[in-house]
N, C-alpha and C positions, 0 to 999 in steps of 0.2 A: 809504626815499624808497621809496612806493609813486605812479608813474605808470601807467599804461596803458605798456603791452606789458615794461618790465622785467623784470626778472628771479627770481620772491619768493621769501625768504631759504629758503633750504633743500633749493631746486631747482640749486643751484650746477654739479654734473657735467651732464658733455654731454647724456647721454643721456634726465636727467630735465631741465636747461634744452629740449631740446627738445622733451618729450612739457608742459613748462607754457609756450611758448610756442605750443603746437599747442591752447590755452585746455581740455587734458584732463586728467582726475582718472588719475593710475598706477591701476591696478586691477591687484592682488597677482600677474598671472601675469603682466602689463609689466611688474611690475620685477624690475633687471637683478641678474641671478646673481650670489651672498656676498654680497650682503643681505640681514639681519636686522628685523623690527619692534623687534628693542629699542635698533637705535640711534635717531636724532636727526629725520637723515630718515628711518630707514622710519619711526618714531611721527606725525610731519606728515600722511605719507602714509594711513597707516593713518587718523587724524580726521580729514583732508580726504577720504576715499570714505566714509569713515562719514560725515561731514556729510553728501554727497552722493547716499548712501539712505536716512536718515532725510529729507534734506526729499522724496525721492518717496514715503515714506512717507506722512510729511504733507500734499502732496499728494492722491493717494490716498483716505489719511481724510478729507478737506474734503470731495470727491467723492462719496463714499461714503456721507454724515452730511449733505451740505449745509450745511453746516457755515461759516465762517470761518473756524474752528480745527480743527486738523485727529485729532494726539494726543493734545490738551489735552481734546479732545470729547470722542474715541474713551475717554480714563477718565475727562470727567465720567459719561457713560452706566455706564461702568457701577458706576461706583460708587453712580447712583439704581436699575440694576437690582437688583429684587427680590430674594433669599433664593431663594427657590421657583425662579425661568429658570437663577440658579448653578447648579444642580445637574444641569442638564442638559448641563454642557461639564466638565469633567475635567481638564481646563487651568486652572481660571479663574484664582486664587489664581498660577499661574507664569505666565501671557499677563497681569495684569493687576499685577503687582511689576515681570514685567521692563521693561512699557510705561511705566514712573516709573522707571523707572534710567535705560531708553538717555533718557528726553527728558532726565534731567537729568545726562545726558553731554553729552547733545548742548549743555541751554546751558550746563554746562562751554566744552563750546568756544567758541558761540557770545559768552562775556560775561566770559571773564576774560583778563584779559592772562597771555600766555604760556602759557597753557595748547595750543597746535597742536601745540609740538614736547614735550608730558610725554605720560603714559601714561599717559593717561584712560581711554583705551580702550580695552579689546582683541577681540581677531579673532572670539571670541565673541560681544559685540556685537554687531557687525560682520554677521554671520554669524547674530545670532536679527533684529535688522529685514531684514535679505534677507527671511528663511524668511513673517516677518508678513508682509509685503508679498504675499508670492504665496501662503500663505494666503487673504487676504483675497481676493483677482483669483479660486481657485481653491473658494471659500468654503469653505471649513474657520474658518474663524478664530471667536469666542463670539458674536460675538448671529446669523449665518447660522447659526450648528450648534439655537442656540435660537431663529431662523424656522421651520428645520422640522422643528425636535424639534413643536414648537408647531403647526406646519400638520398631523404627523403626530394629533399625537393629535383635533384635530380635525376629519380624517376620519377616523379609528379609529370618534368620536363620535358621528358621523354615521351610521359604513355601522351600527351597531351598533343606534341609535335606527330606518333602517330595516327592521332584519333584528327589531329587534319590531314595530313594527306590518308589517309582512308574519304573522309566526308569526300574530300578533290576528285579520287578516284572513280569509287561512289555515284557522282556529281558531271562524265563528261561536259566538258562544253559545248553545247548547241549550235550544230554546224552554222556557218557563214549561208548566210547567204546569193541563192547566185547573181553575179552582175545585171543590169537589168543588160536589153539589147541597145540600148544606146551607147549606155558605157562599153560595150565589149567596140562597138565600131570605133569610137573615140580612143581606144588604148591602141587597137591595132592595124591607126594612120598613126599613132604618137611611131610604136614601132618599126613604122614604113618607113618615116622620114627621120627616123634618128639615126 
């Protein structure tokens, strides 16, 4: 029975029921002592916390990419990024594979029946989602790294071009030697007959 205010399945113990009644996801720090993530109720907690963190990441990606789809759009743009740009980010392949993995985990939790009490999600998955969220905020995600590297390259190229111009301006071409009397005489004769 899913009615508003009902205690969700898996939150039957008193401390968990109290936290669930306040519509809060229980973090690992608030989890009652003596429980581990390997039990059914603790898997539920881990899976729910993962889903909340994934939603935060998804919302941030939507804002970051100005898109209606968050993590999926981030993955699509990673796939469309030229290989030459991917070389700027040494964690590119790991980030790409991990984003696809956490999206798969989220889809399993959201769409498969009974998956909230299964061990689909791991603490590493949760930690990675939180870490990637922070990397986007701190400007150390793949797209920001590429953008900054390209900006540095453009600045370096501009500075090199300015340095070349300054070198040319500082060293004007030497004046051409005056043509000899003979060369001037021949040139004047050519002009006379042309």
